[in-house]
C-alpha positions, -999 to +999 in steps of 0.1 A: +771-419-408+795-394-392+799-360-407+826-338-393+818-302-383+837-283-410+832-252-431+806-254-459+814-266-494+811-235-516+803-233-553+837-217-560+856-250-552+862-257-589+865-221-600+894-218-576+912-247-592+890-276-582+910-283-551+890-290-519+901-303-485+904-340-489+893-345-453+862-322-456+829-338-449+796-327-465+777-299-449+748-277-457+749-251-485+763-219-473+738-191-468+708-212-480+684-229-456+673-262-471+636-263-481+630-292-458+642-273-427+615-247-430+582-248-411+560-276-425+532-253-433+556-231-454+569-262-471+534-272-481+528-238-496+560-241-516+555-277-526+537-270-558+564-247-571+592-271-563+573-300-579+569-280-611+606-273-611+613-310-606+590-320-635+608-296-658+631-321-675+657-311-701+635-324-729+602-309-717+583-283-736+592-256-711+629-261-717+629-261-756+614-227-766+644-208-750+668-223-775+647-224-807+634-189-802+670-177-797+681-195-829+652-180-849+661-145-839+698-151-846+689-159-882+674-125-888+695-099-906+691-075-876+710-100-855+741-101-877+762-081-853+753-103-823+760-134-843+794-121-854+803-115-817+793-150-808+812-166-836+843-145-828+842-156-792+838-192-801+868-191-825+890-172-800+881-195-771+887-226-791+921-213-802+936-217-767+943-248-747+920-255-717+931-236-686+918-224-652+905-192-667+879-209-690+850-205-666+856-168-660+860-161-697+827-177-705+810-159-676+824-126-687+812-132-723+777-142-712+774-110-690+786-089-719+761-105-743+733-099-718+739-062-720+740-063-758+708-083-760+689-060-736+699-030-757+692-047-791+662-037-812+651-073-815+644-073-778+633-037-775+599-045-761+608-078-745+599-087-709+625-098-684+613-134-689+618-132-727+653-117-721+660-146-697+649-171-724+672-155-749+701-158-724+693-194-718+694-200-755+727-182-758+742-203-730+731-235-746+743-225-780+777-214-768+784-244-745+771-269-770+796-256-795+824-256-769+814-289-752+842-310-765+867-283-756+853-276-721+839-309-707+863-333-690+891-313-708+920-324-687+937-357-679+932-350-642+894-348-648+894-381-665+914-397-637+892-383-611+861-395-629+875-430-631+885-431-595+851-419-583+833-444-605+855-473-593+851-462-556+813-461-561+814-494-578+829-510-547+807-492-523+776-503-542+783-539-533+779-535-495+768-500-484+732-501-470+709-473-458+718-481-422+755-473-429+743-437-437+719-436-407+689-432-429+658-439-408+636-468-418+606-445-422+624-428-451+632-461-469+613-459-502+627-480-530+603-467-555+612-430-549+649-439-547+647-456-580+632-425-596+659-403-581+686-427-594+672-426-629+671-388-629+707-385-617+719-410-643+706-388-671+731-360-663+756-373-689+731-373-717+731-335-722+756-309-732+741-277-719+749-267-683+712-259-676+700-293-688+726-311-667+715-290-637+679-299-643+688-336-639+704-328-605+673-307-595+649-335-605+668-360-585+670-338-554+633-328-557+623-365-556+642-368-523+628-336-510+592-347-519+598-380-501+609-361-470+579-338-472+554-366-478+567-386-449+566-356-427+530-348-436+517-384-433+535-392-401+532-358-384+569-358-382+593-328-379+616-323-409+653-323-400+667-308-432+702-317-443+706-343-415+682-365-436+684-350-471+722-354-476+725-391-464+697-400-489+714-381-517+747-399-509+730-432-510+712-423-543+745-412-558+761-445-548+732-465-563+733-444-595+770-442-601+764-414-627+790-414-655+817-387-652+802-373-620+832-350-613+834-336-648+796-330-649+796-311-616+827-291-626+811-282-660+779-269-644+798-249-618+821-233-644+797-226-672+762-223-658+753-185-655+763-174-621+730-155-616+712-189-619+732-207-592+712-193-563+685-204-538+673-240-541+695-245-571+726-236-551+715-258-522+709-289-543+741-285-564+762-279-533+747-310-516+756-331-546+791-318-545+792-327-508+779-362-516+807-366-541+833-355-515+819-378-489+821-408-514+857-399-523+867-399-486+843-427-475+860-449-449+850-471-419+844-442-396+822-422-420+801-454-426+798-463-389+817-495-394+847-512-378+879-507-398+884-545-402+848-549-414+852-520-439+885-534-453+870-569-456+840-555-476+862-535-498+885-564-505+856-587-513+841-560-536+874-557-555+876-595-558+841-596-571+848-569-596+880-586-608+861-619-613+833-602-632+858-587-655+877-619-660+847-641-665+822-642-694+789-626-683+768-652-701+768-677-729+751-653-753+771-646-784+793-677-779+798-702-807+774-732-808+801-755-796+808-733-765+771-732-757+770-770-759+797-771-733+776-750-710+746-773-715+768-803-708+773-792-672+746-800-647+734-778-618+757-795-593+787-789-616+798-825-613+804-829-651+829-809-671+836-807-708+862-832-721+866-849-687+858-883-704+874-876-737+906-892-749+934-868-759+937-884-794+900-879-801+900-841-796+897-820-827+917-787-833+886-767-824+881-786-792+917-782-781+913-744-785+881-745-764+899-766-738+927-740-737+902-711-733+886-730-704+920-737-688+928-700-688+895-691-672+900-717-645+936-705-637+924-668-636+896-677-612+918-699-590+945-672-588+919-645-577+902-668-552+936-679-537+945-643-533+913-635-515+916-665-492+951-654-482+939-619-474+911-633-454+936-655-435+920-687-446+942-717-451+935-730-486+945-766-480+925-768-448+895-755-466+899-781-494+903-809-468+871-798-450+853-801-483+866-836-489+858-847-454+822-836-458 
């Protein structure tokens, strides 16, 4: 995998309009040294803390009290003024169409409410941690209420999500770890599967923090893999040079729904004071992974251009055939299932091949017509593929007959 030496991908990409350099390649998070580049002994000391963070899933007990304690306090008469301020903001925000200022408006409101909560009698004797819990609850409440208004709110977001998902769907069919220069010692299907599952959860939640926890959990699995391999093999950690390629591969394997919209949502609406340190590093790396995938080509995957184009064309053909063809006989009428059973493994028998036209019923004619359409669709797609691969169709058929 070849990564160009370019300036870092900053967290303000989306805040500045979501426009990044289309030729930019992924690099390390600006101003944050990755955990896996630090001295191994230091990494071991931090390992427990990172693991606890990784295990804090959006549905864990540690993530729930923030929200429910906040709601409980908001129900008290003393919180009437705060609640009115929140409701007023929600109504005012929802009144306007989505625009580039949405993120800054939410951030300004959360900062204003932080001051109000710190000065409020309900939190007069609260610790900094309790104040932080209240702010987490506030963020979740506000963004859950505004979710339909703020998540994937533009046609451009929807198009980008679709394009990324389709690109990943093609890459999934041929990209291997070696195309990303992932050393064999780091190949661990079990760990990769866990990371894939964690990343795929991102679309299941509405709060920015909970989506970010999915990203964190995924990245922590990768980081733990790097650390464990380093400790067991007395191997020096090389940081982003190994972390980012694995994250790219995990993202391709996972193909998380609406990846662009999810990352944009977290960047815009997660409290800015929380996008620091390891959180910033991991989020920025996932953004870099997304940009790498968008711009993935033969050079970035260490492949010949002709080989890359061949793989992409075959992947497109496979996708088209999958869409055009029934996935299985489940759900088909009994008569259609009987037709499947009528064909043997070698495919030498076909429905109605021995039938007389006059003996066909109306239902059988309809089935025959459906089969005809499937055959024509598959033949058209295969012929197109053969032409693009410069294979003569007649010559191929003759070779089959000769054998």
